[in-house]
C-alpha positions as CSV (number, residue, x, y, z in Angstrom):
1,M,-25.2,-41.3,-9.3
2,R,-27.7,-38.5,-10.3
3,N,-27.7,-35.1,-11.6
4,I,-28.4,-33.0,-8.7
5,T,-30.4,-29.7,-9.8
6,F,-29.8,-26.0,-8.6
7,N,-33.1,-26.3,-6.9
8,E,-32.4,-29.3,-4.7
9,I,-29.4,-27.6,-3.7
10,K,-31.4,-23.9,-3.2
11,N,-33.6,-25.8,-1.0
12,N,-31.3,-27.7,0.8
13,Y,-31.3,-27.5,4.8
14,E,-27.8,-28.0,5.3
15,F,-26.3,-25.9,2.6
16,N,-28.4,-22.7,3.6
17,T,-27.6,-23.5,7.4
18,Y,-23.9,-23.1,6.7
19,I,-24.6,-19.8,4.2
20,K,-26.5,-18.3,7.2
21,G,-23.7,-19.2,9.4
22,G,-20.9,-18.0,7.6
23,N,-23.0,-14.8,7.1
24,S,-23.3,-14.7,10.9
25,L,-19.7,-15.0,11.6
26,L,-18.5,-12.4,8.8
27,G,-21.2,-10.0,10.6
28,V,-19.4,-10.2,14.0
29,L,-16.2,-9.8,12.2
30,G,-17.3,-6.5,10.2
31,Y,-17.5,-8.0,7.0
32,T,-20.1,-6.7,4.4
33,E,-23.5,-9.2,3.8
34,H,-22.7,-12.7,2.4
35,S,-26.1,-14.1,3.0
36,V,-28.5,-16.1,0.7
37,A,-29.1,-12.8,-1.4
38,H,-25.5,-12.5,-2.1
39,S,-25.5,-16.5,-3.0
40,T,-28.4,-15.9,-5.4
41,K,-27.3,-13.0,-7.0
42,V,-24.0,-14.7,-7.8
43,A,-25.6,-18.1,-9.2
44,E,-27.9,-15.5,-11.2
45,S,-25.0,-13.7,-12.9
46,A,-22.9,-16.6,-13.5
47,A,-25.7,-18.4,-15.4
48,Y,-26.4,-15.1,-17.4
49,I,-22.4,-15.2,-18.5
50,L,-22.7,-19.0,-19.5
51,E,-26.1,-18.5,-21.2
52,K,-24.8,-15.6,-23.4
53,L,-21.9,-17.4,-24.5
54,G,-23.4,-20.4,-25.6
55,Y,-22.4,-23.1,-22.8
56,S,-24.5,-26.2,-22.2
57,E,-27.6,-26.0,-19.7
58,R,-25.7,-28.8,-17.5
59,E,-22.7,-26.6,-17.3
60,I,-24.8,-23.6,-16.6
61,E,-26.5,-25.7,-14.0
62,L,-23.2,-26.5,-12.3
63,A,-22.2,-23.1,-12.2
64,K,-25.5,-21.9,-10.3
65,I,-24.7,-24.9,-7.9
66,A,-21.1,-23.7,-7.3
67,S,-22.1,-19.9,-7.1
68,Y,-24.9,-20.5,-4.5
69,I,-22.7,-22.5,-2.1
70,H,-19.1,-20.7,-2.9
71,D,-19.1,-19.3,0.5
72,I,-20.1,-22.0,3.1
73,G,-16.5,-22.2,4.0
74,N,-17.0,-18.8,6.1
75,A,-19.0,-20.8,8.6
76,I,-15.6,-21.9,9.8
77,N,-13.4,-18.9,9.1
78,R,-12.9,-16.3,6.4
79,V,-9.4,-17.3,6.4
80,N,-8.8,-20.2,3.5
81,H,-13.0,-20.0,3.2
82,S,-12.6,-21.2,-0.4
83,I,-10.6,-24.3,0.4
84,N,-13.0,-25.0,3.5
85,G,-16.0,-24.4,1.6
86,A,-14.7,-26.8,-1.0
87,I,-14.3,-29.8,0.8
88,M,-17.6,-28.8,3.0
89,A,-19.3,-29.1,-0.5
90,F,-17.4,-32.4,-1.5
91,T,-18.8,-34.0,1.6
92,L,-22.4,-32.8,1.3
93,L,-22.2,-33.5,-2.7
94,T,-21.1,-36.9,-2.1
95,K,-23.8,-37.8,0.4
96,M,-26.4,-36.6,-2.2
97,E,-24.8,-38.9,-4.7
98,M,-23.8,-36.6,-7.0
99,N,-21.3,-37.6,-10.1
100,P,-17.8,-37.6,-9.0
101,E,-16.9,-35.9,-12.2
102,E,-19.5,-32.9,-11.6
103,I,-18.3,-32.7,-7.8
104,A,-14.7,-32.0,-9.0
105,T,-16.1,-29.2,-11.1
106,V,-18.0,-27.6,-8.3
107,I,-15.4,-28.1,-6.0
108,G,-12.5,-26.9,-7.9
109,A,-14.4,-23.4,-8.8
110,I,-15.2,-22.9,-5.2
111,G,-11.6,-23.7,-4.2
112,N,-10.5,-20.9,-6.8
113,H,-12.9,-18.1,-6.2
114,D,-10.6,-16.3,-3.9
115,E,-8.5,-13.5,-5.3
116,E,-5.8,-14.6,-3.0
117,T,-5.6,-18.0,-3.8
118,G,-7.8,-18.9,-7.1
119,L,-7.5,-18.9,-10.7
120,P,-10.2,-19.6,-13.4
121,I,-9.9,-23.5,-14.0
122,S,-13.2,-23.9,-15.7
123,A,-16.0,-22.4,-17.5
124,V,-17.9,-22.8,-14.4
125,S,-15.0,-21.2,-11.9
126,A,-14.8,-18.4,-14.3
127,A,-18.5,-17.9,-14.2
128,L,-18.5,-18.2,-10.5
129,I,-15.5,-15.4,-10.1
130,L,-17.1,-12.9,-12.3
131,G,-20.7,-13.2,-10.6
132,D,-19.4,-13.1,-7.3
133,K,-16.7,-10.1,-7.8
134,T,-19.3,-8.0,-9.5
135,D,-21.9,-8.3,-6.7
136,V,-21.1,-4.6,-5.2
137,R,-24.2,-2.9,-4.0
138,R,-25.0,-0.6,-1.0
139,S,-27.5,-3.2,0.5
140,R,-24.4,-5.3,1.3
141,V,-23.4,-2.7,3.9
142,R,-24.4,-3.9,7.9
143,V,-23.3,-0.8,9.6
144,A,-25.9,1.7,10.2
145,D,-23.9,4.8,11.0
146,P,-21.8,6.2,8.2
147,L,-19.3,7.4,10.8
148,K,-18.1,4.0,11.8
149,F,-17.6,3.0,8.0
150,D,-14.5,1.1,7.0
151,I,-13.3,1.4,3.5
152,H,-15.1,-1.5,2.6
153,D,-18.5,-0.1,3.7
154,R,-17.9,3.1,2.1
155,V,-17.0,1.8,-1.5
156,N,-20.3,-0.5,-1.5
157,Y,-22.4,2.1,0.1
158,A,-21.1,4.4,-2.6
159,V,-22.3,2.2,-5.1
160,E,-25.4,3.6,-6.9
161,K,-25.7,1.3,-9.8
162,T,-24.0,-1.7,-11.4
163,S,-24.6,-3.7,-14.5
164,L,-23.0,-6.6,-16.1
165,E,-23.6,-6.9,-19.7
166,V,-22.1,-9.8,-22.0
167,D,-21.8,-9.6,-25.6
168,A,-21.0,-13.0,-27.4
169,E,-20.5,-11.5,-30.7
170,M,-18.0,-8.9,-29.6
171,K,-16.7,-11.1,-27.1
172,T,-16.8,-9.0,-24.3
173,I,-18.2,-9.1,-20.4
174,H,-18.3,-5.7,-19.4
175,F,-18.9,-4.6,-15.6
176,K,-20.3,-1.1,-15.4
177,I,-20.7,0.9,-12.0
178,Q,-21.9,4.4,-11.1
179,I,-20.3,5.5,-7.7
180,D,-21.0,8.6,-5.6
181,T,-17.7,9.8,-5.1
182,E,-18.9,12.0,-2.1
183,H,-19.0,8.5,-0.4
184,C,-15.6,7.1,-1.7
185,S,-13.2,8.0,-4.8
186,V,-12.7,5.8,-7.8
187,L,-9.2,5.6,-6.3
188,D,-10.9,4.1,-3.2
189,Y,-12.9,1.4,-5.2
190,L,-9.9,0.4,-6.9
191,E,-7.6,0.2,-3.8
192,I,-10.4,-2.6,-2.6
193,F,-11.3,-3.9,-5.8
194,L,-8.4,-3.8,-7.8
195,A,-7.2,-7.6,-7.3
196,R,-10.7,-8.7,-7.6
197,M,-11.3,-6.9,-11.2
198,L,-7.8,-8.4,-12.5
199,L,-9.2,-11.8,-11.5
200,C,-12.4,-11.0,-13.3
201,K,-10.2,-10.1,-16.4
202,K,-8.5,-13.8,-16.2
203,A,-11.5,-15.1,-15.8
204,A,-13.1,-13.4,-19.0
205,E,-10.0,-14.4,-20.8
206,Y,-10.4,-18.0,-19.9
207,L,-13.8,-17.7,-21.5
208,N,-12.2,-16.3,-24.6
209,T,-13.5,-12.9,-24.1
210,Q,-12.2,-9.3,-22.8
211,F,-13.1,-8.0,-19.2
212,K,-14.0,-4.4,-19.7
213,L,-14.6,-2.0,-16.3
214,T,-15.9,1.6,-16.7
215,I,-16.5,3.5,-13.7
216,N,-18.6,6.6,-13.9
217,N,-18.5,6.5,-17.5
218,A,-14.8,6.1,-17.6
219,T,-13.5,2.7,-18.9
220,L,-10.6,1.9,-16.7
221,L,-9.8,-1.7,-18.2
């Protein structure tokens, strides 16, 4: 058994192939971008959260690993992608001779990142949830014609700026988002993302912090 590093995972042909395959499948279904760019962004956010809150270097590394590969299950199907992804990760990480205890942490986080079935069950899991659900940006929209946008496209396209701020002293995780209301209303955002924001609230609570949500300078959570 050995300590697998984030760089090994990020440069692994199999993991990257399944990330790309999942992104292609979701593109056919009309979903927003779930490429390596998304995986990298989630990993960076998860690491930032745990670093600011004083977690160990290894927990941060595991959060980056779980975050980078959290969507590989989309290569099979969007339905149950979190569970499928956890099983795929178990197989590949076992082949890489990762420590079983660390595999359990990673696959538990992957298997619980979806708002329909998941809950924060570890610090790694909580950081992954927060990193994933706060990656909202215009560049994730694939549809070129605004007339063909669905509500997910409109919401993502409307996002002008986001920031994720962790205050360890005040014990807060604050997600700030600026929306162009000509493209979508705040209510549209909440219609799509309320369940995700509530999961972020639970994830923040697991980390002994309070989740705050501000949209267009109005604090909603």
